Residue frames relative to the residue before (quaternion, step in Angstrom):
aa qw qx qy qz dx dy dz
M 1.0000 0.0000 0.0000 0.0000 0.00 0.00 0.00
L 0.2810 -0.7661 0.5522 0.1708 3.62 -0.75 1.00
Y 0.8044 0.1110 -0.0214 0.5833 3.64 0.80 -1.07
Q 0.0254 -0.7265 0.6843 0.0573 3.48 -1.40 0.52
M 0.2409 -0.7711 0.5809 0.0995 3.48 -0.96 1.03
L 0.0170 -0.7844 0.6200 0.0062 3.54 -0.99 0.89
N 0.2883 -0.7717 0.5474 0.1474 3.50 -0.88 1.02
G 0.4756 -0.7489 0.4101 0.2114 3.52 -0.65 1.22
Q 0.5487 0.6470 -0.3755 0.3732 3.55 1.30 -0.43
H 0.6110 0.5643 -0.3506 0.4305 3.60 1.26 -0.25
W 0.7693 0.3151 -0.1776 0.5266 3.59 1.21 -0.25
R 0.5478 -0.5911 0.4844 0.3404 3.58 -1.28 0.50
H 0.7855 0.0109 0.0613 0.6157 3.58 0.66 -1.23
I 0.1123 -0.7577 0.6370 0.0869 3.55 -1.28 0.58
Y 0.1194 -0.7882 0.6035 0.0168 3.53 -0.90 1.04
I 0.1804 -0.7211 0.6522 0.1488 3.56 -1.23 0.51
V 0.1425 -0.8020 0.5774 0.0564 3.56 -0.92 1.00
G 0.5305 -0.6341 0.4802 0.2931 3.60 -1.15 0.76
D 0.7719 -0.3580 0.2612 0.4558 3.55 -1.42 0.07
L 0.2890 -0.7917 0.5178 0.1469 3.56 -0.71 1.08
H 0.0355 -0.8571 0.5125 0.0371 3.64 0.96 -0.67
G 0.7710 -0.3953 0.2004 0.4573 3.55 0.87 0.97
C 0.5521 0.6229 -0.3990 0.3848 3.59 1.27 0.08
R 0.0029 0.8450 -0.5343 0.0230 3.63 0.64 1.09
S 0.6642 0.5100 -0.3449 0.4239 3.59 0.84 -0.75
L 0.6065 0.5390 -0.3502 0.4679 3.58 1.13 -0.63
L 0.6475 0.4989 -0.3155 0.4820 3.57 1.00 -0.84
D 0.6515 0.5042 -0.3452 0.4497 3.65 0.75 -0.84
A 0.6486 0.5051 -0.3309 0.4634 3.61 0.96 -0.75
Q 0.6585 0.5014 -0.3192 0.4616 3.56 0.93 -0.78
L 0.6587 0.5102 -0.3235 0.4486 3.60 0.91 -0.84
I 0.6301 0.5188 -0.3348 0.4709 3.61 1.03 -0.81
A 0.6499 0.5124 -0.3197 0.4615 3.62 0.94 -0.97
Q 0.6928 0.4675 -0.2936 0.4640 3.69 0.94 -0.71
G 0.3873 -0.6961 0.4947 0.3473 3.66 1.18 -0.41
F 0.1800 0.8118 -0.5298 0.1671 3.55 1.09 0.71
D 0.2046 -0.7789 0.5896 0.0615 3.58 -0.82 1.17
I 0.3824 -0.7660 0.4735 0.2069 3.60 -0.46 1.06
E 0.6181 0.5322 -0.3152 0.4851 3.57 1.37 -0.47
K 0.8123 0.3172 -0.1138 0.4761 3.58 0.98 -0.73
D 0.7611 0.3990 -0.1888 0.4753 3.62 1.08 -0.63
L 0.2902 -0.7350 0.5937 0.1519 3.58 -1.34 0.37
L 0.1273 -0.7353 0.6609 0.0800 3.56 -1.15 0.75
V 0.0886 -0.7608 0.6423 0.0279 3.54 -0.99 1.01
S 0.2292 -0.7812 0.5691 0.1149 3.59 -0.87 1.03
V 0.4313 -0.6845 0.5224 0.2693 3.59 -1.16 0.66
G 0.6687 -0.5268 0.3081 0.4248 3.62 1.23 0.28
D 0.6947 0.4010 -0.3647 0.4728 3.60 -1.28 0.17
L 0.0927 0.8279 -0.5442 0.0992 3.51 0.62 1.10
I 0.7813 0.3758 -0.1273 0.4818 3.44 1.17 -0.86
D 0.7410 0.4579 -0.3415 0.3530 3.53 -1.55 0.02
R 0.8322 0.2590 -0.2319 0.4320 3.57 -1.37 0.62
G 0.7502 0.3710 -0.2292 0.4970 3.63 0.86 -0.83
P 0.7027 -0.5351 0.3197 0.3430 3.53 -1.43 0.16
D 0.8262 0.2302 -0.0851 0.5071 3.63 1.03 -0.36
S 0.0169 -0.8413 0.5393 -0.0327 3.51 0.59 1.19
L 0.6522 0.5172 -0.3192 0.4530 3.55 1.01 -0.80
G 0.6196 0.5271 -0.3453 0.4679 3.60 1.03 -0.72
C 0.6730 0.4809 -0.3163 0.4646 3.61 0.97 -0.72
L 0.6310 0.5270 -0.3400 0.4566 3.57 1.12 -0.63
R 0.6054 0.5802 -0.3569 0.4117 3.52 1.15 -0.60
L 0.4868 0.6725 -0.4074 0.3805 3.51 1.31 -0.41
L 0.6156 0.6184 -0.3314 0.3589 3.53 1.08 -0.83
A 0.6644 0.4835 -0.2920 0.4895 3.53 1.26 -0.42
A 0.5627 0.6373 -0.3618 0.3826 3.58 1.31 -0.12
P 0.4362 -0.7244 0.4437 0.2968 3.71 -0.55 0.91
W 0.6853 0.4856 -0.2898 0.4588 3.61 1.16 -0.37
F 0.6866 0.4811 -0.2519 0.4834 3.58 1.35 0.11
R 0.0089 -0.7591 0.6505 -0.0207 3.56 -1.03 0.82
S 0.0294 -0.7880 0.6149 0.0088 3.57 -1.22 0.59
V 0.3426 -0.6309 0.6395 0.2750 3.48 -1.33 0.37
R 0.5368 -0.6183 0.4604 0.3429 3.58 -1.30 0.25
G 0.2233 -0.7752 0.5761 0.1314 3.57 -0.94 0.86
N 0.6848 -0.4980 0.3311 0.4164 3.50 -1.27 0.14
H 0.5944 0.5331 -0.3841 0.4636 3.62 1.15 -0.38
E 0.6129 0.4910 -0.3578 0.5053 3.67 0.97 -0.61
E 0.6172 0.5423 -0.3505 0.4496 3.61 0.96 -0.74
M 0.6689 0.5087 -0.3031 0.4493 3.62 0.85 -1.01
A 0.6645 0.5116 -0.3041 0.4519 3.53 1.04 -0.96
L 0.6657 0.4989 -0.3137 0.4577 3.62 0.90 -0.89
Q 0.6377 0.5213 -0.3245 0.4650 3.60 1.00 -0.72
A 0.6569 0.5046 -0.3150 0.4634 3.56 0.98 -0.84
L 0.6701 0.5014 -0.2801 0.4702 3.60 0.96 -0.84
A 0.7015 0.4376 -0.2764 0.4900 3.52 1.16 -0.50
G 0.6769 -0.5150 0.2722 0.4500 3.59 1.31 0.34
G 0.4880 0.6568 -0.4367 0.3738 3.59 1.23 0.23
S 0.8198 -0.2796 0.2125 0.4522 3.55 -1.24 -0.59
R 0.1983 -0.7739 0.5904 0.1144 3.57 -0.37 1.14
E 0.6260 0.5780 -0.3349 0.4022 3.58 1.01 -0.73
M 0.6153 0.5412 -0.3439 0.4585 3.65 1.07 -0.71
W 0.6766 0.4658 -0.3101 0.4786 3.55 0.88 -0.90
Q 0.6468 0.5192 -0.3409 0.4426 3.65 0.90 -0.76
R 0.6140 0.5494 -0.3304 0.4604 3.59 1.02 -0.79
N 0.7797 0.3570 -0.1600 0.4890 3.55 1.04 -0.77
G 0.7559 -0.4185 0.2026 0.4609 3.56 1.12 0.73
G 0.5073 0.6916 -0.4168 0.3008 3.65 1.07 0.25
N 0.4196 0.7483 -0.4550 0.2386 3.54 1.28 -0.03
W 0.5299 0.6524 -0.4089 0.3556 3.55 1.12 -0.47
F 0.6676 0.5087 -0.3038 0.4508 3.48 1.10 -0.70
W 0.7093 0.4818 -0.2563 0.4461 3.49 0.90 -1.04
S 0.6401 0.5195 -0.3354 0.4560 3.56 1.21 -0.29
M 0.5346 0.6084 -0.4031 0.4261 3.57 1.29 -0.19
K 0.1774 -0.7760 0.6007 0.0739 3.52 -1.39 0.53
G 0.8554 0.1913 -0.1060 0.4695 3.56 -1.28 0.40
A 0.8714 -0.0660 0.0632 0.4821 3.51 -1.04 -0.93
A 0.5969 0.5678 -0.3530 0.4437 3.61 1.10 -0.73
M 0.6702 0.4700 -0.3039 0.4874 3.62 0.93 -0.89
V 0.6185 0.5325 -0.3561 0.4551 3.62 0.89 -0.70
S 0.6681 0.4831 -0.3025 0.4783 3.59 0.88 -0.95
A 0.6559 0.5062 -0.3247 0.4562 3.64 0.87 -0.77
R 0.6312 0.5410 -0.3202 0.4543 3.57 1.02 -0.90
H 0.6859 0.4741 -0.2979 0.4647 3.58 0.85 -0.93
A 0.6386 0.5299 -0.3264 0.4527 3.60 1.06 -0.74
L 0.6486 0.5222 -0.2971 0.4674 3.53 1.07 -0.86
K 0.6347 0.5473 -0.3284 0.4357 3.56 1.02 -0.78
R 0.5741 0.5918 -0.3694 0.4286 3.59 1.23 -0.42
C 0.5643 0.6131 -0.3609 0.4188 3.50 1.29 -0.60
S 0.5874 0.5743 -0.3874 0.4184 3.68 1.06 -0.50
K 0.6686 0.4669 -0.2962 0.4972 3.61 1.12 -0.37
L 0.5204 0.6521 -0.4377 0.3352 3.64 1.09 -0.08
P 0.4346 -0.6816 0.4962 0.3167 3.62 -0.97 0.59
L 0.4892 -0.6362 0.4978 0.3288 3.59 -1.21 0.32
I 0.7904 0.2223 -0.0578 0.5678 3.55 1.15 -0.66
V 0.0822 -0.7714 0.6266 0.0742 3.65 -0.79 0.91
H 0.2105 -0.7523 0.6201 0.0717 3.54 -0.96 1.12
L 0.1119 -0.7999 0.5867 0.0575 3.61 -0.56 1.12
Q 0.1396 -0.7752 0.6091 0.0925 3.59 -0.56 1.00
L 0.0128 -0.8155 0.5737 -0.0754 3.52 -0.33 1.36
G 0.7577 -0.2611 0.1218 0.5856 3.59 0.38 1.23
E 0.8114 -0.1636 0.1343 0.5448 3.60 -0.48 -1.04
R 0.6420 0.5659 -0.3085 0.4153 3.53 1.28 -0.37
V 0.1594 -0.7438 0.6368 0.1259 3.61 -1.05 0.56
V 0.0526 -0.7609 0.6465 -0.0187 3.48 -1.00 1.12
V 0.1881 -0.7997 0.5674 0.0563 3.56 -0.78 1.10
V 0.0829 -0.7855 0.6109 0.0534 3.55 -1.00 0.79
A 0.1318 0.7483 -0.6437 0.0911 3.61 -0.89 0.91
H 0.6347 -0.5779 0.3450 0.3797 3.58 -1.20 0.28
A 0.8420 0.1287 -0.0375 0.5225 3.55 0.60 -1.09
D 0.8046 -0.1664 0.1411 0.5523 3.71 0.86 -0.69
Y 0.2857 -0.6553 0.6511 0.2550 3.52 -1.40 0.11
P 0.2086 -0.8718 0.4334 0.0929 3.55 0.15 1.25
A 0.5825 0.4932 -0.4219 0.4894 3.57 0.65 1.17
D 0.5434 -0.6086 0.4768 0.3271 3.55 -1.38 0.33
H 0.7860 0.2004 -0.0919 0.5776 3.52 1.23 -0.55
Y 0.3036 -0.7731 0.5325 0.1633 3.53 -0.88 0.97
A 0.1200 0.7544 -0.6437 0.0448 3.54 -1.21 0.69
Y 0.5152 -0.6570 0.4537 0.3116 3.56 -0.89 0.92
D 0.8338 0.1637 -0.1748 0.4974 3.52 -0.93 1.08
Q 0.4236 0.6879 -0.4770 0.3462 3.57 1.30 0.20
P 0.4301 -0.6866 0.4987 0.3082 3.65 -0.82 0.80
V 0.0091 -0.7588 0.6502 -0.0373 3.51 -1.04 0.97
D 0.6060 -0.5396 0.4372 0.3879 3.56 -1.35 0.27
E 0.3664 -0.7833 0.4679 0.1821 3.63 -0.32 1.30
Q 0.6053 0.5463 -0.3650 0.4493 3.58 1.10 -0.69
Q 0.6652 0.5150 -0.3049 0.4465 3.57 0.91 -0.88
V 0.6137 0.5781 -0.3479 0.4101 3.52 0.98 -0.88
V 0.7576 0.3890 -0.1852 0.4903 3.52 1.05 -0.88
W 0.8210 0.3356 -0.1082 0.4491 3.58 1.01 -0.71
S 0.6191 0.6426 -0.3341 0.3034 3.53 1.09 -0.82
R 0.1081 -0.7508 0.6473 0.0749 3.59 -1.21 0.75
A 0.3232 0.7759 -0.4989 0.2114 3.57 1.16 0.41
R 0.7024 0.4757 -0.2969 0.4384 3.62 0.93 -0.87
I 0.6628 0.5051 -0.3072 0.4595 3.48 0.99 -0.79
G 0.5838 0.5674 -0.3398 0.4709 3.53 1.21 -0.63
E 0.6351 0.5146 -0.3056 0.4883 3.61 1.00 -0.83
I 0.6631 0.5168 -0.3117 0.4428 3.55 0.87 -1.00
Q 0.6998 0.4697 -0.2874 0.4551 3.54 0.96 -0.83
R 0.6347 0.4661 -0.3109 0.5321 3.54 1.36 -0.14
G 0.6212 -0.5944 0.3250 0.3938 3.58 1.27 0.23
I 0.5652 0.5525 -0.4072 0.4577 3.65 1.23 0.20
V 0.0114 0.8098 -0.5805 0.0847 3.51 -0.49 1.31
R 0.0727 0.7938 -0.5996 0.0717 3.57 -0.73 1.10
D 0.4266 -0.6735 0.5380 0.2738 3.58 -0.83 0.89
I 0.2878 -0.6730 0.6284 0.2634 3.52 -1.31 0.38
A 0.3773 -0.7518 0.5019 0.2014 3.54 -0.67 1.17
G 0.7084 0.5152 -0.3254 0.3561 3.60 -1.26 0.23
A 0.7594 0.1485 -0.1138 0.6231 3.61 1.37 -0.17
D 0.5397 -0.6483 0.4335 0.3170 3.46 -1.22 0.39
A 0.8158 -0.0256 0.0349 0.5767 3.64 0.97 -0.66
F 0.1517 -0.7706 0.6148 0.0721 3.56 -1.14 0.65
Y 0.1109 -0.8003 0.5888 0.0238 3.57 -0.89 1.00
F 0.0191 -0.7940 0.6044 -0.0627 3.51 -0.77 1.20
G 0.2520 -0.7173 0.6216 0.1887 3.51 -1.42 0.32
H 0.4568 0.7789 -0.3988 0.1600 3.49 -0.70 -1.29
T 0.7769 0.2512 -0.1219 0.5643 3.58 0.97 -0.84
P 0.2926 -0.7881 0.5057 0.1935 3.69 -0.28 1.14
L 0.0613 -0.7896 0.6093 -0.0403 3.52 -0.84 1.07
D 0.5896 -0.5767 0.4307 0.3664 3.57 -1.31 0.34
K 0.7823 -0.0215 0.0073 0.6225 3.51 1.13 -0.59
V 0.7121 -0.4491 0.3406 0.4186 3.55 -1.37 0.31
L 0.1975 -0.7730 0.5922 0.1131 3.53 -0.96 0.89
D 0.0891 -0.7909 0.6054 -0.0039 3.62 -0.55 1.24
A 0.1141 0.7891 -0.5964 0.0927 3.61 -0.66 1.04
G 0.7987 -0.0957 0.0254 0.5935 3.57 -0.16 1.18
N 0.7501 -0.3087 0.2394 0.5337 3.57 -0.70 -1.01
V 0.5748 0.5798 -0.3781 0.4363 3.63 1.15 0.44
H 0.0442 -0.8241 0.5639 -0.0302 3.60 -0.74 1.02
Y 0.1506 -0.7748 0.6100 0.0698 3.56 -0.81 1.13
I 0.0410 -0.8726 0.4859 -0.0274 3.58 -0.48 1.22
D 0.3905 0.6568 -0.5256 0.3741 3.53 1.17 0.66
T 0.0009 -0.8347 0.5503 -0.0228 3.62 -0.17 1.15
G 0.6116 -0.6333 0.3360 0.3346 3.57 1.08 0.79
A 0.1166 0.8248 -0.5501 0.0592 3.64 0.82 0.74
V 0.6712 0.5213 -0.3049 0.4299 3.55 1.01 -0.75
F 0.6646 0.4499 -0.2968 0.5175 3.55 1.31 -0.23
G 0.6708 -0.5230 0.2832 0.4431 3.60 1.21 0.45
N 0.5687 0.5711 -0.4117 0.4253 3.62 1.19 0.20
T 0.7291 -0.4339 0.3190 0.4223 3.66 -1.32 0.00
L 0.3409 -0.6582 0.6266 0.2408 3.57 -1.18 0.72
T 0.2222 -0.7972 0.5477 0.1233 3.59 -0.63 1.14
L 0.0913 -0.7416 0.6643 -0.0205 3.49 -1.08 1.14
V 0.0883 -0.8096 0.5803 0.0027 3.58 -0.65 1.15
Q 0.2468 -0.7555 0.5853 0.1603 3.63 -0.83 0.91
V 0.0848 -0.8194 0.5658 0.0351 3.55 -0.70 1.08
Q 0.7636 0.1554 -0.1401 0.6109 3.54 1.35 0.06
């Protein structure tokens, strides 16, 4: 699935969270601090639920929660490719050893949880009244956004071209939506550039986990 549309009228508050990378306890603490209500609120992740941190499986279990949605990140992509017979080494080099160190029922549970990632969209479209907020892992590789518009899926998950331009002082809005939220590139603090926002603040490296309320 490339796009998924969510209508904000179904929830009281909606939050977007940066790359989790196994930091489930940090997320739980943030949600408690925000007064997050699992009956009324929604949390949307920019992807990279797994690898590097202490509780990848705990983060994967969020996929079964009715109050949680996520796009697919490049770490989920690496895991799916490895499980399908692709490069296991690439995933291991990037934090995937937690999976290969599991045994028996734990590995079976983790494998099933990872396979759910194949059903994740690459782009979430949040319709918040008259506002449109778009969530993707790395980029929306076009100058104009439109729901269901074909885009390069590899760039959606992996590209750092746009953030590289921003860091060189080249800032361009993406037309067609009010705001875009991406992760993928760990930063010391949130990077806001026009209507584009990068919210991976490197929680797994000891920094803050960023949670942004959009409704």
